[in-house]
N, C-alpha and C positions, 0 to 999 in steps of 0.2 A: 437319294443323295446327302449325304450327310454334312452337316453343317458343319462349314471350315478344312472341308478335307479337301484332295484335288480329283474328288470326283473318283479316278480309277478306272475312267470311261475309253482310254485310249487303248489299255492292252487287252480289252475284253472280246470275246470272242461274238460275233457277229451272226447273221442270221445263215449261215452257212457259205459253199460253193458250188454248190450243186444247182439244178435246176427241179422246178417241179414235176413229178410225174401223175401223169391220172393213166389210172386202168380201167375199163372195163369189165364187167365181173366176166368171170370166163373166157378173156380175150384171148389170152396164151399165144400161141401157134396159129391159131384159127382166123380165116379169114370170112366175119360173116356177112359179111355185105359181096361177097364175089365165088368163085368157083361155078362148079357146076351144083345144078338144081338135084335136091335130096329127095330120095324118091317120097311117094303122098305118106307114108306111113309115119318115116321120121318129123314131118313137118307135121303132121298132128301131136305127134309128141312133145318140138318143139313149143306148139300153140298152147298143148296144156301147161307147159312149165311156165312158157310166159304167163299165162292168165293164173296160174295159183302164186308167182312173184309177186303179181299185180295184188290179189286178195292180201296178200299178206305185208305190203305196202300199204293199203287201205286201213287195215285193220292195226298196222304200228301207227300208222298217223292218226288212227282214231283214238288209242289208245294214249299217245304223247299231249294230244290235245283236251281230252277228257279231264274235265271241272274247271276248264279254262272259261269256259262261256256258262250264262245264266246264273251267277250270283248266288246259285243253291251250293251246300256245303255237303249233300248229299253225292255218292257218287251215283254213275249212268245209268247203275241197277237197283236205283233206289233206297240203296242200303244205309247204315252208317258215312260218318263224315270221313273221309280220307284220314290218316294215319302223318301228319306232318313229318316224325321221321322215316317213313319211307322213302323217301327223297333228301337226303340230306345234302346233296350238293346242289338242290333247284333255289333257284331264288325263291323268296320268301318275302312278304310281309303286307303291312297295310300302304294306303296311298303316300305318296311322298308329301310334303311338308310343304305347304303353302309361304312359308316367314322366308322372306330375302333381304340378308342385310349386304350390301355392296356387290350384288353378284352372288353370294355365295348364301345356299339355303341354312334357314335356319330357323328356329322354334321346333325342334325335335320332342317326341314321347319321351315323358319320364320311366320311360322300361328299357327292357334288353338290346328290342330292335332302335330302339330310339337311339340309345347310344352308339350300336354299331352303326348306321346310318349318318349320326354326325363324324363319327373318327373317320370314315370314307370321306364323309365329303369336307374334310379337314385337311386330310390326306393333299386332295385334289390341290385344293388352295393353297398348299405351304407347297407343293411343288410344280406350282403355275411360274410360269415367267413373269408375274404382275411382282414376284417376291424380287427380281431384279429392277423395278422403279422405287423410288422413296417415298414417293404418297399410294403407291396401288400397297406396298409393304404394309405402311401403315394403318391403312383399312383393314388387312387381312388378319392382321397381326390383334388391332383391336374387336374384329370381328369372333376369330378365330379362339383367341387365350382368354383364360379367366381373369378379371379387373386387378384381382392381387398382384399379378405377374404379368401383365401388359406393360410395365415398363422396363421391368428387368430385361425382358424380351426381346423389348423393341430395342433397348440398347445394344446386347447382343448379337442380332442378327442387323444390324445399323455397321456393323463393327467387320461383321465377317462379308456382306454385301459390297460394302464399301471399299472393300481392301481393292488397291489397284492392282496388288501382285495374284489374289484369289481370280480377278476378274480377266486380267491379259493370260494368264494362265489357262482360262478355259476358252479363251480365244475371243471374247469380249472386247471394247474399250471402255476406259476409264470409269464412261458414266452407264455402263453397264449395256448397252446397245452393241447389237451386231454390226461389224462392217460393211461398207459398200456391198452390194451384191452378195452378201449372204443374208440366212435367215434364221433367226434365233431358236431353238426346239427346245423346250421340259414341259414334261408334259407325266403325270401320275397316274398311271389305269390302274383302280381297284378290280381285283380278280374277286374277294372273300374278305371275309371279318368274321371274327368270334369274340364270343365275350369270353375272355379268364376270369372274371371275377366282378360281382356287381352287388350293389346297394343302393335303394334309390337316392341317394346323396353324391355316390361315387362310383365311379367305374373302370376296369382298366379292359381295354379292346384291342385286337390285335387284327392290324389289317395287312393284308397280303397282297403284293403291286408291281407290276411292270412302269422301267421307267426307260421315257424317252429321251435323251439329253445329247445336244449336240449343234453344231452350224452345219446347216445345209447348204451348199451350191457350189460352184465352181470353183475351186483350190482352197476349199476348207482343210484347216489343219485338223480339226476336229470333228470328222464326220460323226454325225448323228447315229448312236449304238442304241442297244436295251440293256437293261440290267433288272435284277429284283431284288424286290427287300420285302422284307415285314417291319411296319412301326407299330410299337405298341403304345398306345396312348393312354394317358393316366387322365381319366375328366371326371369333373366334377358337375355340379346340378348349380345353378348359381343363376337366381333372378329367372328363373320359368323356362331354364336350357343346360344344354350339354357346354361343358366351355373346356380346355385344353390343359392341364394344368402343370403339364410335361410330356416327355414322350422319347422313347429308344427305339434304336433302331438295329438290324441285322442285317447280312445279306441272306437271299434264296427266302424258299426253296425256290432253285434253278431248274426250271425243265430242258429237256435235253435240245437243242437246234435240228429243226430239220433240213433237207437237203432243197435251199430256197437260197437260190444268187438274192444278194446285196442290193439293192435300185439303188440306178443313180442318182447324183447330186440333184439333177432338176427333177428329179420326179418326186426328190423325197421334197424338197423345197415346196414346189406344186401342190402338194400332201397338206402340209399344213396350215397350207393358206384354204385349201379349197374342204377341208374336214374339221368341223370346229369340235373342240372338246365337249366333254360334257361338263354340264355344273352338278347333276345329280347323281349319285351312284348309291346304287341299291333300295 
């Protein structure tokens, strides 16, 4: 979500118009539960095939979970430690930070992973509905931004989020709350992060995320839709933690939508009430 724009959510594609289709392996035109009984030889062949599939499945699960327990850096065969580059898309890292300031994780390590974690979590905070409430927005800004830019950022954000034209344009009331009967949803969901550059005192980190934004409920003129963005954060190491000095945003990468029908307004409104957002990413 770009600050000060019209969000561009109304005209963006949603979740598709078809329905999810689940096919069992080898289903085709064969009715595996009906029809005449097959000869014993065919049944034996089928049994062997099923056993083979089960064995392969067990092996795949064991391989996927290898190294996930026991706390050892050695692989299951007792060899050398796993190459961290062997699975570049897998989640990695140490335990989450224990610090917390106004509900936002803080106290990151002064290394590349710490910078990625800070950027991802700050993206979540800056994309939350708390930004539409003055008191909560001030808490977020004070926690996320470097002290020397807090005053300027607070003023900029106040002008954006207090603009009646901006708020009414996205369907909210002038005080930033949702109209009666509607639920306002804005969530940034990080998919991954990467370090663009790093020094012990400064880092540039890009965070790729999906954004849910809109009003859920019957009669909504701005239904909840999904968008994809990448924010690149300029982080500084200040007083023992990473803080945001500035950030830029660009669209995408945007995945191809699946053939799933969009949920109804009531189901979407219920979902945001029932499924709490995450406060720690990566």
